[in-house]
C-alpha positions as CSV (number, residue, x, y, z in Angstrom):
1,A,6.0,-38.3,16.7
2,I,5.9,-35.7,19.3
3,V,8.7,-33.8,17.9
4,V,7.0,-33.9,14.3
5,L,3.9,-32.8,15.8
6,G,5.5,-29.8,17.8
7,N,7.6,-28.7,14.7
8,H,4.4,-28.7,12.6
9,W,2.5,-26.7,15.2
10,S,5.4,-24.2,15.5
11,A,5.7,-23.8,11.7
12,Q,1.7,-23.1,11.6
13,R,2.1,-20.6,14.4
14,V,4.9,-18.8,12.6
15,E,3.1,-18.8,9.3
16,G,0.1,-17.4,11.3
17,E,2.1,-14.7,12.7
18,L,3.6,-13.8,9.3
19,A,0.2,-13.5,7.7
20,E,-1.1,-11.5,10.5
21,R,1.9,-9.1,10.3
22,E,1.3,-8.6,6.5
23,Q,-2.3,-7.8,7.1
24,Q,-1.2,-5.1,9.6
25,I,1.5,-3.7,7.2
26,A,-1.2,-3.8,4.4
27,A,-3.7,-1.9,6.7
28,L,-1.1,0.7,7.5
29,A,-0.3,1.2,3.7
30,D,-3.9,1.6,2.9
31,K,-4.4,4.1,5.7
32,A,-1.3,6.2,4.6
33,V,-2.7,6.1,0.8
34,Q,-6.3,7.3,2.1
35,D,-4.7,10.1,4.2
36,A,-2.3,11.1,1.4
37,L,-4.6,10.9,-1.6
38,E,-7.3,12.8,0.5
39,H,-5.2,15.7,2.0
40,A,-1.7,16.1,0.3
41,L,-1.0,18.2,-2.5
42,S,1.2,16.4,-5.5
43,G,4.6,16.2,-4.4
44,A,4.0,16.3,-0.7
45,R,4.9,13.2,1.3
46,V,2.7,11.6,3.8
47,S,4.6,8.9,6.2
48,L,2.9,6.5,8.8
49,A,5.0,4.4,11.0
50,D,4.3,1.7,13.4
51,D,7.3,1.0,15.7
52,R,5.6,-2.4,16.9
53,M,6.1,-3.9,13.4
54,A,9.4,-1.8,12.7
55,S,7.6,-0.6,9.7
56,M,7.0,2.8,7.8
57,V,4.9,3.7,4.6
58,S,5.4,7.0,2.7
59,I,3.0,8.1,0.1
60,T,3.7,10.8,-2.3
61,P,0.9,11.7,-4.6
62,T,2.4,12.7,-8.1
63,R,-0.5,13.5,-10.5
64,T,-4.2,14.2,-10.0
65,Y,-6.7,14.0,-13.1
66,K,-10.1,13.1,-14.2
67,S,-10.6,9.6,-15.8
68,E,-12.4,9.0,-18.9
69,S,-15.4,8.0,-17.0
70,Q,-15.2,11.3,-15.1
71,H,-13.8,9.9,-11.8
72,W,-11.1,11.8,-9.8
73,C,-7.8,9.6,-10.0
74,R,-4.4,10.2,-8.4
75,E,-1.0,8.5,-9.2
76,F,1.4,8.1,-6.2
77,T,4.6,6.7,-5.3
78,E,4.6,4.4,-2.4
79,E,7.6,3.7,-0.3
80,L,7.6,0.6,2.4
81,M,10.3,0.2,4.9
82,V,10.0,-3.1,6.7
83,D,12.6,-4.4,9.1
84,G,15.1,-2.2,7.3
85,E,14.2,-3.3,3.8
86,R,12.8,-0.7,1.3
87,V,10.3,-1.4,-1.4
88,T,9.1,1.3,-3.8
89,R,6.0,1.0,-6.1
90,F,3.9,3.3,-8.2
91,G,0.2,3.3,-7.7
92,L,-3.0,4.7,-9.1
93,A,-6.2,5.3,-6.9
94,C,-9.6,6.6,-8.0
95,R,-12.2,8.2,-6.0
96,E,-15.1,5.9,-5.1
97,A,-18.9,7.0,-4.8
98,D,-18.5,6.8,-1.1
99,G,-15.5,9.3,-1.2
100,G,-12.8,6.8,-0.4
101,W,-9.9,6.1,-2.8
102,R,-9.6,2.6,-4.2
103,R,-6.6,1.3,-5.7
104,V,-6.7,0.7,-9.4
105,Q,-3.3,-0.3,-10.0
106,T,0.0,-0.9,-8.1
107,N,3.4,-1.5,-10.2
108,T,6.9,-2.3,-8.9
109,P,10.0,-0.6,-10.4
110,G,10.8,-1.9,-13.7
111,S,7.3,-2.2,-14.8
112,T,5.3,0.3,-16.4
113,P,3.9,3.1,-14.3
114,P,0.2,3.9,-14.1
115,M,-1.8,4.4,-17.1
116,V,-2.9,8.1,-17.7
117,G,-6.5,8.3,-18.3
118,T,-7.4,4.9,-16.8
119,S,-11.1,4.4,-16.8
120,L,-13.2,2.5,-14.2
């Protein structure tokens, strides 16, 4: 019974650590998106790395436009490198009333890129 409890506790600890790591990577990606969409010209890549997590996020804004509802929106490419594995996604974010950028859509390769003129 002690071995079973020990294995269960160990599995829960590992799951908790993985969930925390995923949250840290998501926070790094969100910071990269905010920085890139606020400061970078279309086509200019912005990268942030976290050596502790062996991860890097690169955001490249690709297009800026006003939506049908008159919000400024930006399409972008997001590259995540985690433990040597690369994931590329396409995203769309629009400016909020508070001045920040909110992701409206994120697609992986093989899916449809963000929709032009998406309204909020």
